[in-house]
C-alpha positions in Angstrom: -35.9 -17.5 -28.3 -35.6 -17.3 -24.5 -34.5 -13.6 -24.6 -37.4 -12.5 -26.7 -39.6 -9.7 -25.5 -42.8 -10.8 -23.8 -45.8 -10.7 -26.1 -49.0 -11.3 -24.2 -51.3 -14.2 -25.2 -53.7 -13.2 -28.0 -57.0 -11.7 -27.0 -60.2 -12.1 -28.9 -59.3 -9.3 -31.3 -55.9 -10.7 -31.9 -56.6 -14.2 -33.0 -55.9 -15.5 -36.5 -59.1 -17.0 -37.9 -60.4 -18.5 -41.1 -61.9 -16.0 -43.3 -61.5 -13.7 -46.4 -58.4 -12.1 -45.0 -55.3 -14.3 -45.5 -53.8 -15.6 -42.2 -50.4 -14.0 -43.0 -52.0 -10.6 -43.4 -53.9 -11.0 -40.1 -50.8 -12.0 -38.3 -48.8 -9.2 -39.9 -51.3 -6.6 -38.5 -51.2 -8.2 -35.0 -47.4 -8.1 -35.0 -47.4 -4.5 -36.3 -49.6 -3.4 -33.4 -47.3 -5.1 -30.9 -44.2 -3.5 -32.4 -45.7 0.0 -32.6 -47.4 0.0 -29.2 -45.6 -2.3 -26.9 -42.0 -3.1 -27.9 -39.1 -0.6 -27.7 -36.6 -0.3 -30.6 -34.1 -3.2 -30.6 -36.3 -5.7 -28.8 -36.2 -9.3 -30.0 -39.5 -10.8 -31.0 -40.5 -14.5 -30.3 -39.1 -17.1 -32.7 -41.1 -18.4 -35.7 -41.9 -21.6 -33.8 -43.2 -19.7 -30.8 -45.4 -17.4 -32.9 -46.7 -20.3 -34.9 -47.7 -22.1 -31.7 -49.2 -19.0 -30.1 -51.4 -18.1 -33.0 -52.1 -21.6 -34.4 -50.6 -21.0 -37.8 -47.9 -22.6 -39.8 -44.3 -21.4 -39.7 -44.6 -20.4 -43.4 -47.4 -18.1 -42.4 -45.3 -16.5 -39.7 -42.3 -16.2 -42.0 -44.4 -14.4 -44.6 -45.9 -12.0 -42.0 -42.4 -11.2 -40.6 -40.9 -10.8 -44.0 -43.4 -8.0 -44.9 -42.6 -6.1 -41.7 -38.9 -6.4 -42.5 -39.6 -5.0 -45.9 -41.5 -2.1 -44.3 -38.6 -1.4 -41.9 -40.5 -2.2 -38.7 -38.4 -5.3 -38.0 -34.8 -6.2 -38.8 -33.3 -9.7 -39.1 -29.8 -10.3 -37.6 -28.1 -13.4 -38.9 -27.5 -15.9 -36.1 -29.4 -13.8 -33.5 -33.0 -13.5 -34.6 -35.5 -10.8 -35.5 -35.7 -7.5 -33.7 -37.8 -4.4 -33.7 -36.0 -1.8 -35.9 -34.5 1.4 -34.6 -36.7 4.5 -35.1 -36.0 6.4 -38.2 -34.0 9.6 -37.8 -35.5 12.8 -39.1 -33.5 14.0 -42.1 -34.2 17.7 -42.5 -33.0 19.4 -45.6 -30.4 22.1 -44.7 -26.8 22.7 -45.6 -24.9 20.9 -42.9 -22.1 18.2 -43.0 -22.9 14.6 -42.0 -20.3 14.9 -39.2 -21.9 18.0 -37.7 -25.4 16.5 -38.1 -24.5 13.3 -36.3 -22.8 15.2 -33.5 -25.8 17.4 -33.1 -27.9 14.2 -32.6 -25.5 13.0 -29.9 -24.1 10.2 -32.2 -20.4 9.4 -32.9 -19.7 9.9 -36.6 -17.1 7.9 -38.5 -16.0 7.9 -42.1 -14.3 5.3 -44.3 -12.7 6.4 -47.5 -13.6 3.8 -50.2 -11.7 5.3 -53.1 -10.3 8.5 -54.5 -9.2 9.5 -58.0 -8.8 12.5 -60.4 -10.6 11.8 -63.7 -12.9 13.3 -66.2 -16.4 13.4 -64.7 -19.6 12.5 -66.5 -21.3 15.3 -68.5 -23.9 16.0 -65.9 -21.3 16.5 -63.1 -19.0 18.6 -65.4 -21.9 20.9 -66.2 -22.9 21.1 -62.5 -19.3 22.1 -61.6 -18.9 24.5 -64.5 -16.2 22.5 -66.1 -15.4 22.4 -69.8 -15.6 19.0 -71.5 -12.5 16.8 -70.8 -11.4 18.8 -67.7 -10.8 16.4 -64.8 -12.3 16.6 -61.3 -11.6 15.0 -58.0 -13.7 11.8 -57.3 -14.3 10.8 -53.7 -16.4 7.8 -52.4 -16.9 7.5 -48.7 -18.9 5.3 -46.3 -20.5 7.2 -43.4 -21.3 5.6 -40.0 -23.0 6.8 -36.8 -22.2 4.9 -33.6 -20.7 2.2 -35.8 -23.8 1.7 -37.9 -23.3 2.2 -41.7 -25.9 4.9 -42.7 -24.8 6.4 -46.1 -22.6 6.0 -49.1 -21.4 9.3 -50.6 -20.1 9.5 -54.2 -18.9 13.0 -55.0 -17.2 15.1 -57.6 -15.2 18.2 -56.6 -13.8 21.1 -58.7 -10.1 20.3 -58.9 -9.1 23.8 -59.9 -10.7 25.2 -56.6 -9.5 22.3 -54.4 -5.9 21.4 -55.5 -4.5 18.7 -53.2 -7.9 17.8 -51.8 -7.3 14.1 -52.1 -4.1 14.3 -50.1 -5.9 15.5 -47.0 -7.4 13.4 -44.2 -10.8 12.7 -45.8 -12.1 10.8 -42.8 -12.7 14.2 -41.3 -15.6 16.5 -42.1 -15.2 17.4 -45.7 -16.7 20.9 -45.2 -14.2 21.5 -42.4 -11.4 20.5 -44.8 -12.8 22.8 -47.5 -12.9 25.7 -45.1 -9.4 25.1 -43.5 -7.5 24.1 -46.6 -9.1 26.2 -49.3 -11.1 28.9 -47.5 -14.2 27.5 -49.2 -17.4 27.5 -47.1 -20.4 26.1 -49.0 -23.2 28.6 -48.5 -25.7 27.6 -51.1 -26.9 24.3 -52.6 -29.5 22.7 -54.9 -30.7 19.3 -53.7 -32.8 16.7 -55.4 -34.3 13.7 -53.5 -35.6 10.4 -54.8 -36.1 6.8 -53.8 -34.1 4.0 -55.2 -33.4 0.3 -54.6 -29.9 -0.6 -53.5 -27.6 -2.1 -56.1 -25.2 -4.8 -55.2 -22.2 -2.6 -54.3 -24.2 0.0 -52.3 -26.0 -2.8 -50.5 -22.7 -4.5 -49.6 -21.3 -1.2 -48.2 -24.4 -0.5 -46.1 -24.8 -4.1 -44.9 -28.2 -4.5 -46.6 -29.8 -6.8 -49.1 -29.6 -5.9 -52.8 -32.9 -4.2 -53.6 -33.4 -2.7 -50.2 -35.0 0.8 -50.1 -32.7 3.8 -50.1 -33.2 7.6 -49.9 -31.0 9.3 -52.5 -29.9 12.9 -52.3 -28.0 14.8 -55.0 -26.5 18.0 -53.8 -24.7 20.6 -55.9 -23.0 23.0 -53.5 -21.4 26.4 -54.1 -19.2 28.7 -52.1 -19.3 32.5 -52.9 -21.3 31.7 -56.0 -18.8 29.2 -57.5 -19.8 25.5 -57.7 -17.5 23.2 -55.6 -19.2 19.9 -55.1 -21.6 17.6 -56.9 -22.3 14.8 -54.4 -24.9 12.0 -54.4 -25.6 10.2 -51.1 -27.5 7.0 -50.7 -29.1 6.8 -47.2 -30.6 3.6 -45.7 -34.4 3.8 -46.0 -34.9 1.9 -42.8 -33.0 4.5 -40.7 -34.2 7.8 -42.2 -37.3 9.7 -43.1 -37.5 13.2 -44.6 -39.4 16.0 -42.9 -40.6 19.1 -44.9 -42.6 22.1 -44.1 -45.2 23.0 -46.7 -46.8 26.4 -47.3 -48.7 28.1 -50.1 -46.4 31.0 -50.9 -43.8 31.3 -53.6 -40.7 32.8 -52.0 -40.2 36.4 -53.1 -43.4 36.7 -55.0 -45.6 38.2 -52.3 -48.4 36.1 -53.6 -50.1 33.2 -52.0 -50.1 30.2 -54.4 -50.5 26.4 -54.0 -46.8 25.7 -53.8 -44.8 23.1 -51.9 -41.9 25.1 -50.3 -40.3 26.1 -47.1 -38.2 22.9 -46.9 -36.6 22.8 -43.5 
């Protein structure tokens, strides 16, 4: 690959040698050091053929080493173009802010694509979160969120239809929190949020432009306005673009006692 970033010839500490450590593992660590110390985000790396010649290994060994770094999110393959160092992950701090406002705060251009809308009976867990009786319908909204054109998250949410009549008739490509404030005088001011890791299913992977099984960060948020639940939304964020930052302390809020407790999420 002629446009690949320059990787200096291997020094004595960066040679792949016969020994107890598999060659693909040795090469993986050599490439990791190069990516982390020398190459800026978005830089192309040399082709498999060039790396095989440089380190005296087979292309299968190179492919295995690169594949592991792709899985870790340090490298990204682009079909028809090659392999590149991945963009640095964005800090995803846990506070009550819309995706639109968060991306603008970072200097990125947010964009939203509405995948589907409906009004239907929600699953029991969402009905309970929204304070709905069994069989009462809610608004269902699925959206794809982008920043600077890159798909970052899929949102699948349920909204209290009684508190948001006509919600699905609005321009849902705009900030939803702005729509709730402008159209219904609802300003979410409190939320419970749960975070976990998950592998991308086929549909989520397709929307995010990833492979099925790729790592995701998942956030389920139940938001309230003036003490009344409004939203039960689950968001699937690309694991190769995000990391979560928390602040940990030893105090339980409001207790006045110092205890081993993980709190103070920011």
